[in-house]
C-alpha positions in Angstrom: 24.8 -9.0 2.9 23.4 -11.3 0.5 22.4 -10.0 -2.9 19.6 -10.6 -5.7 19.6 -10.2 -9.2 16.3 -9.0 -10.7 14.9 -7.8 -13.9 13.2 -4.6 -14.6 12.1 -3.4 -18.1 14.1 -0.1 -19.4 11.5 2.5 -18.8 11.5 1.5 -15.1 15.3 1.1 -14.9 15.4 5.2 -16.6 12.7 6.3 -13.8 14.7 4.6 -11.0 18.0 6.1 -12.3 16.3 9.4 -12.3 15.2 9.1 -8.8 18.7 8.1 -8.0 21.0 10.7 -5.9 24.7 11.7 -6.2 26.7 8.6 -5.1 23.4 6.4 -4.2 23.3 2.9 -4.8 20.2 1.6 -6.6 19.7 -0.5 -3.4 19.4 2.5 -1.3 17.3 4.3 -4.1 14.6 1.2 -4.0 14.9 1.4 0.1 14.2 4.9 0.2 11.5 4.9 -2.3 9.9 2.1 -0.3 9.8 4.0 2.5 8.1 6.9 1.4 5.3 4.6 -0.5 5.1 2.8 2.9 4.5 6.2 4.6 2.3 7.9 2.1 -1.5 8.1 3.1 -1.5 6.1 6.1 -4.0 7.2 8.6 -1.2 8.5 11.1 0.3 10.7 7.9 -2.8 12.2 7.2 -3.6 13.1 11.0 0.1 14.5 11.3 -0.7 16.6 8.4 -3.9 18.0 9.4 -2.4 18.7 12.8 -0.2 21.2 10.8 -2.8 22.6 8.6 -4.8 25.7 9.5 -8.6 25.4 10.1 -10.6 26.8 7.4 -12.3 30.3 8.2 -15.8 29.6 9.4 -17.3 30.8 6.0 -15.3 28.8 3.9 -16.2 25.6 6.0 -19.7 26.4 5.9 -19.6 26.6 2.2 -17.8 23.2 2.2 -20.6 21.7 4.5 -22.8 23.2 1.9 -21.4 21.6 -1.0 -21.3 18.2 1.0 -25.1 18.5 2.0 -26.0 19.2 -1.7 -24.1 16.2 -2.9 -25.2 13.7 -0.4 -29.0 14.7 -1.4 -28.4 12.9 -4.7 -26.7 9.9 -2.9 -29.2 6.9 -2.4 -27.4 5.7 0.8 -28.4 6.4 4.1 -27.1 10.2 5.2 -25.2 10.7 8.4 -25.7 13.8 10.1 -23.2 16.8 9.4 -22.7 19.1 12.6 
C-alpha cells in the first residue's frame, strides 16, 4: 500500500481527530467519512428511508397538501396537479 502526505488546516485536523474512534487510523476515519458522505441524500437512501417511515394520517396529509397548494398559488411557474 502506498501512502501520500497531505497538509490540512489545524481546525480540520481537530475535527478529524474528534471523529476518530479508539484504535482507528486517520486513513480509516477519512474512508469511513467519505463512505457516509457518498451515501448521504442519494435517491436510493431517500427511498430506503421513506420505506421505513409510517405514512401520515389522512388529516395531516391533507393539511400538508393544503399548505403546498397555498404556496404554489404564489409561484410564477406552471403548476402541476396535486392528487
